[in-house]
N, C-alpha and C positions, 0 to 999 in steps of 0.2 A: 391376856398380856402376861400373867404370871406363868402360865404354861410355856410360853415362848421364852421368857427370861430364864426359866429353869433350863430349858433346852440349850439356849445360847451359852449359859454359864457352865454347864456340866458336860454337854455333848452326849448325854445319855441316849439310849434307844427310845424310840417313840413309846414302846410298851412300858418301859420303866417310868417315863414321865407321866404317862397315862395312869399307871397304877398309883403313883404318888398323889395325883389329883383326882382320881376316881372317874376317869373318862377313857374312852376307847382310843386305839391308835389312830383311827380315822379322824377323830375329833382333835387329837394332838396335831395331826398333819394340817387340818384346816386352820387351827389356831396359829400355828407357825407361819403358814402361808399368808394369812391375812395380816398378821402383825409385821412380817417381813415386808410385804408390799406397802403397808402404811409407812414404815420407816423409810424405805427407798423413795416413796413418793415425795417425802419432805427433804430429800437430799438432792442437791443439784450437781453433785460430782459423780454420780453413778447413773449411767443411762445406757440401756440396751436398745439396739435398733428395734423399732416396733412396726414400722411401715415397710412395705416392699421396696420403696425407693431408698430408705435408709439401709436396708439389708444389702441392696445392690451396690451401694457405695462401698460398704465394708468388703463385700465379696470381690469387687474390682481391686480394692486396695490389697487384699491378701494375694490375689492373683498377680498383681504388679510386683509385689515385694518378694514372693516366694514361688510363684507359678503353681500355686495350689488352688484348684477351683472350688467354688461353692462353700467357702468357709466364712463364718461370721463371728468366730471367736476362737482363741487359742487358750487352752487350760494348762496351768503349770502349778506346781506346789513346792513347798520347802518346809523344813523343820526349823522352828524358832526355839532355841534353848530358853528354858525358864527355870526359876528357882522352884524346887519341889514344893508343891502345895501341902498344907497340913491335912486337908481332907482328901480322901480318895487318891492318894499319891500314885499308886500303881497304874491308874488310868492314864497318867501323863507320861509314862515311860515309853519311849519310842522303840522301834525295832533295833536301833543302834545302841540302846541301853541307857539313855539319859533322859531327863525330864524335858519335854518340849511340847509345843503346840504345832499341829500339822495345819499349815495355812495353804489355801488354794486361791488362785486368782484366774479370772477370765479377762483376756485383753482383746482389743480390736487391732486392726492393721496398723494403727498409729501408737500401739502399746499403751492405750488408755484403758 
């Protein structure tokens, strides 16, 4: 859990998180995957299609909306401006030169 929390908070590379906690990159990956899945399993507002029937509903929806076949998710991102953090401030400077978080989202055909 601590490895995952460190990764979520800092957005460091797996190798940096692993070095800090004395574990391999592969172990960091496994920790983050397990903790992330556990968090998502407790949330009822995040749901990815998991069965073929659910995927087909989303595929049909994307095709109906945009005439794009075989799509089950659309990815987009944005920069959210933030106040400069006291620690590791340069890591939060975006390519446009201000402090921000780079946020990404995956949406279905109904923009959920």
